[in-house]
N, CA and C atoms as an extended XYZ file, in Angstrom:
216
Properties=species:S:1:pos:R:3:atomname:S:1:resname:S:1:resid:I:1 pbc="F F F"
N        -5.240        8.981       13.943 N   UNK     1
C        -3.841        9.361       14.303 CA  UNK     1
C        -3.497       10.892       14.619 C   UNK     1
N        -2.530       11.151       15.520 N   UNK     2
C        -2.392       12.618       15.854 CA  UNK     2
C        -1.133       12.649       16.529 C   UNK     2
N        -0.376       13.936       16.336 N   UNK     3
C         0.864       14.222       16.737 CA  UNK     3
C         0.461       15.316       17.981 C   UNK     3
N         1.017       15.128       19.093 N   UNK     4
C         0.768       16.077       20.182 CA  UNK     4
C         2.292       16.481       20.670 C   UNK     4
N         2.460       17.480       21.208 N   UNK     5
C         3.736       18.176       21.602 CA  UNK     5
C         3.181       18.545       23.127 C   UNK     5
N         4.205       18.523       24.033 N   UNK     6
C         4.122       19.274       25.359 CA  UNK     6
C         3.767       20.605       25.229 C   UNK     6
N         2.760       21.040       26.209 N   UNK     7
C         2.426       22.551       26.579 CA  UNK     7
C         3.735       23.354       26.575 C   UNK     7
N         3.869       24.507       25.848 N   UNK     8
C         5.014       25.167       26.010 CA  UNK     8
C         5.890       25.092       24.957 C   UNK     8
N         5.500       24.176       24.080 N   UNK     9
C         6.635       23.911       22.840 CA  UNK     9
C         6.707       25.268       21.978 C   UNK     9
N         7.767       25.730       21.585 N   UNK    10
C         7.743       26.639       20.916 CA  UNK    10
C         7.003       26.766       19.652 C   UNK    10
N         6.268       27.765       19.282 N   UNK    11
C         5.425       28.042       18.096 CA  UNK    11
C         6.064       27.590       16.645 C   UNK    11
N         7.632       28.002       16.743 N   UNK    12
C         8.243       27.905       15.630 CA  UNK    12
C         8.230       26.004       15.388 C   UNK    12
N         8.596       25.435       16.537 N   UNK    13
C         8.569       24.019       16.620 CA  UNK    13
C         7.390       23.497       16.070 C   UNK    13
N         6.378       23.812       16.601 N   UNK    14
C         4.944       23.239       16.322 CA  UNK    14
C         4.576       23.584       14.811 C   UNK    14
N         5.043       24.894       14.373 N   UNK    15
C         4.796       25.102       12.921 CA  UNK    15
C         5.412       24.183       11.980 C   UNK    15
N         6.701       24.020       12.375 N   UNK    16
C         7.695       23.186       11.345 CA  UNK    16
C         7.453       21.866       11.381 C   UNK    16
N         6.816       21.410       12.527 N   UNK    17
C         6.485       19.911       12.756 CA  UNK    17
C         5.241       19.525       12.002 C   UNK    17
N         4.265       20.634       11.825 N   UNK    18
C         2.773       20.730       11.343 CA  UNK    18
C         2.838       20.663        9.978 C   UNK    18
N         4.064       21.508        9.437 N   UNK    19
C         4.262       21.591        8.026 CA  UNK    19
C         4.964       20.543        7.331 C   UNK    19
N         5.735       19.841        8.134 N   UNK    20
C         6.372       18.728        7.692 CA  UNK    20
C         5.410       17.500        7.594 C   UNK    20
N         4.565       17.391        8.724 N   UNK    21
C         3.595       15.952        8.596 CA  UNK    21
C         2.485       16.434        7.351 C   UNK    21
N         2.056       17.867        7.316 N   UNK    22
C         1.041       18.124        6.326 CA  UNK    22
C         1.598       17.632        5.040 C   UNK    22
N         2.896       17.850        4.539 N   UNK    23
C         3.565       17.499        3.283 CA  UNK    23
C         3.484       16.175        3.249 C   UNK    23
N         3.870       15.239        4.305 N   UNK    24
C         3.912       13.929        4.385 CA  UNK    24
C         2.351       13.243        3.770 C   UNK    24
N         1.580       13.722        4.478 N   UNK    25
C         0.023       13.396        4.466 CA  UNK    25
C        -0.407       13.540        2.939 C   UNK    25
N         0.269       14.330        2.306 N   UNK    26
C        -0.278       14.705        0.876 CA  UNK    26
C         0.364       13.639       -0.175 C   UNK    26
N         1.228       12.895        0.295 N   UNK    27
C         1.989       12.007       -0.655 CA  UNK    27
C         0.941       10.851       -0.801 C   UNK    27
N         0.603       10.512       -2.041 N   UNK    28
C        -0.164        9.561       -2.638 CA  UNK    28
C        -0.158        8.210       -2.012 C   UNK    28
N         1.011        7.723       -1.719 N   UNK    29
C         1.311        6.377       -1.111 CA  UNK    29
C         0.742        6.422        0.559 C   UNK    29
N         1.090        7.787        1.220 N   UNK    30
C         0.674        7.889        2.541 CA  UNK    30
C        -0.862        7.954        2.664 C   UNK    30
N        -1.447        8.469        1.756 N   UNK    31
C        -2.963        8.616        1.716 CA  UNK    31
C        -3.500        7.297        1.507 C   UNK    31
N        -2.937        6.646        0.680 N   UNK    32
C        -3.683        5.169        0.311 CA  UNK    32
C        -3.580        4.318        1.558 C   UNK    32
N        -2.312        4.450        2.080 N   UNK    33
C        -2.226        3.586        3.296 CA  UNK    33
C        -3.147        4.055        4.488 C   UNK    33
N        -3.182        5.317        4.641 N   UNK    34
C        -4.180        5.797        5.653 CA  UNK    34
C        -5.581        5.321        5.476 C   UNK    34
N        -6.235        5.685        4.150 N   UNK    35
C        -7.205        5.225        4.047 CA  UNK    35
C        -7.545        3.878        4.022 C   UNK    35
N        -6.528        2.903        3.666 N   UNK    36
C        -6.882        1.518        3.859 CA  UNK    36
C        -6.948        1.273        5.188 C   UNK    36
N        -6.293        1.961        6.038 N   UNK    37
C        -6.385        1.551        7.729 CA  UNK    37
C        -7.677        2.217        8.160 C   UNK    37
N        -8.591        3.054        7.239 N   UNK    38
C        -9.841        3.420        7.968 CA  UNK    38
C        -9.592        4.878        8.548 C   UNK    38
N        -8.338        5.442        8.204 N   UNK    39
C        -8.208        6.987        8.317 CA  UNK    39
C        -8.511        7.666        7.313 C   UNK    39
N        -9.048        9.087        7.770 N   UNK    40
C        -9.362        9.921        6.724 CA  UNK    40
C        -8.180       11.026        6.898 C   UNK    40
N        -7.224       11.259        5.997 N   UNK    41
C        -6.226       12.212        6.116 CA  UNK    41
C        -6.719       13.458        5.988 C   UNK    41
N        -6.448       14.321        7.196 N   UNK    42
C        -7.076       15.372        7.451 CA  UNK    42
C        -5.793       16.599        7.410 C   UNK    42
N        -4.628       16.552        8.020 N   UNK    43
C        -3.728       17.324        8.074 CA  UNK    43
C        -3.966       18.973        8.401 C   UNK    43
N        -4.916       19.089        9.719 N   UNK    44
C        -5.313       20.296        9.891 CA  UNK    44
C        -4.357       21.227       10.654 C   UNK    44
N        -4.865       22.243       11.037 N   UNK    45
C        -3.981       23.273       11.561 CA  UNK    45
C        -3.819       22.881       13.065 C   UNK    45
N        -2.758       23.250       13.879 N   UNK    46
C        -2.864       23.063       15.353 CA  UNK    46
C        -4.146       23.592       16.062 C   UNK    46
N        -4.514       24.652       15.622 N   UNK    47
C        -5.652       25.375       15.961 CA  UNK    47
C        -6.953       24.645       15.912 C   UNK    47
N        -6.826       23.899       14.752 N   UNK    48
C        -8.341       23.197       14.341 CA  UNK    48
C        -8.236       21.972       14.931 C   UNK    48
N        -7.078       21.341       15.284 N   UNK    49
C        -6.967       20.352       15.981 CA  UNK    49
C        -7.196       20.531       17.536 C   UNK    49
N        -6.858       21.367       18.101 N   UNK    50
C        -7.275       21.868       19.448 CA  UNK    50
C        -8.602       21.984       19.605 C   UNK    50
N        -9.257       22.851       18.622 N   UNK    51
C       -10.788       22.891       18.714 CA  UNK    51
C       -11.484       21.509       18.609 C   UNK    51
N       -10.961       20.714       17.736 N   UNK    52
C       -11.606       19.282       17.777 CA  UNK    52
C       -11.522       18.640       19.001 C   UNK    52
N       -10.529       18.784       19.752 N   UNK    53
C       -10.105       17.963       21.157 CA  UNK    53
C       -11.165       18.469       21.854 C   UNK    53
N       -11.168       19.804       22.015 N   UNK    54
C       -12.183       20.524       22.900 CA  UNK    54
C       -13.729       19.938       22.922 C   UNK    54
N       -13.963       20.131       21.559 N   UNK    55
C       -15.417       19.488       21.245 CA  UNK    55
C       -15.709       18.013       21.476 C   UNK    55
N       -14.546       17.056       21.280 N   UNK    56
C       -14.751       15.783       21.641 CA  UNK    56
C       -14.814       15.597       23.170 C   UNK    56
N       -14.031       16.290       23.886 N   UNK    57
C       -14.001       16.322       25.330 CA  UNK    57
C       -15.292       16.634       25.919 C   UNK    57
N       -15.988       17.640       25.212 N   UNK    58
C       -17.397       18.136       25.807 CA  UNK    58
C       -18.247       16.883       25.501 C   UNK    58
N       -18.364       16.421       24.395 N   UNK    59
C       -19.146       15.585       23.809 CA  UNK    59
C       -19.247       14.096       24.964 C   UNK    59
N       -17.952       13.804       24.966 N   UNK    60
C       -17.738       12.408       25.938 CA  UNK    60
C       -18.158       12.898       27.303 C   UNK    60
N       -17.895       14.135       27.805 N   UNK    61
C       -18.267       14.446       29.198 CA  UNK    61
C       -19.676       14.349       29.316 C   UNK    61
N       -20.506       14.916       28.166 N   UNK    62
C       -22.016       14.890       28.334 CA  UNK    62
C       -22.378       13.343       28.284 C   UNK    62
N       -21.737       12.450       27.671 N   UNK    63
C       -22.092       10.989       27.488 CA  UNK    63
C       -22.009       10.392       28.780 C   UNK    63
N       -20.661       10.829       29.467 N   UNK    64
C       -20.300       10.213       30.970 CA  UNK    64
C       -21.485       10.387       31.839 C   UNK    64
N       -21.761       11.620       31.805 N   UNK    65
C       -22.684       12.482       32.926 CA  UNK    65
C       -24.116       11.814       32.622 C   UNK    65
N       -24.650       11.570       31.418 N   UNK    66
C       -25.864       11.144       31.228 CA  UNK    66
C       -25.757        9.455       31.534 C   UNK    66
N       -24.591        8.881       31.397 N   UNK    67
C       -24.533        7.464       31.570 CA  UNK    67
C       -24.531        7.016       33.167 C   UNK    67
N       -24.149        8.317       33.893 N   UNK    68
C       -24.003        8.196       35.277 CA  UNK    68
C       -22.689        7.445       35.634 C   UNK    68
N       -21.687        7.368       34.678 N   UNK    69
C       -20.442        6.793       35.161 CA  UNK    69
C       -19.503        7.546       36.202 C   UNK    69
N       -18.939        6.828       37.027 N   UNK    70
C       -18.430        7.141       38.148 CA  UNK    70
C       -16.982        6.555       38.094 C   UNK    70
N       -16.010        7.520       38.847 N   UNK    71
C       -14.583        6.907       38.872 CA  UNK    71
C       -14.672        6.117       40.273 C   UNK    71
N       -14.044        4.935       39.957 N   UNK    72
C       -14.151        3.886       41.441 CA  UNK    72
C       -12.646        4.117       41.987 C   UNK    72
C-alpha cells in the first residue's frame, strides 16, 4: 500500500502526512493487520519511497523490453 500526493504538494503537507502515517503504522493492531494481509509495514520517507518507485519502474521497463511487449 502507498499514499501519493500530486506533484507540487507543499513539503510541509507531505511531511505532516508522512509523520501521521508513520505513527499509525507503528500501532501494534495496525501492524498485525498489515502483516495478516501480507504487507510488510515500512513507513519509509518520501525520498526513500520515490527512489523505490524509480528502481521498480526501471526494473519493469527492462522486463517489458526483454519480453518484446508492445502497446497496441
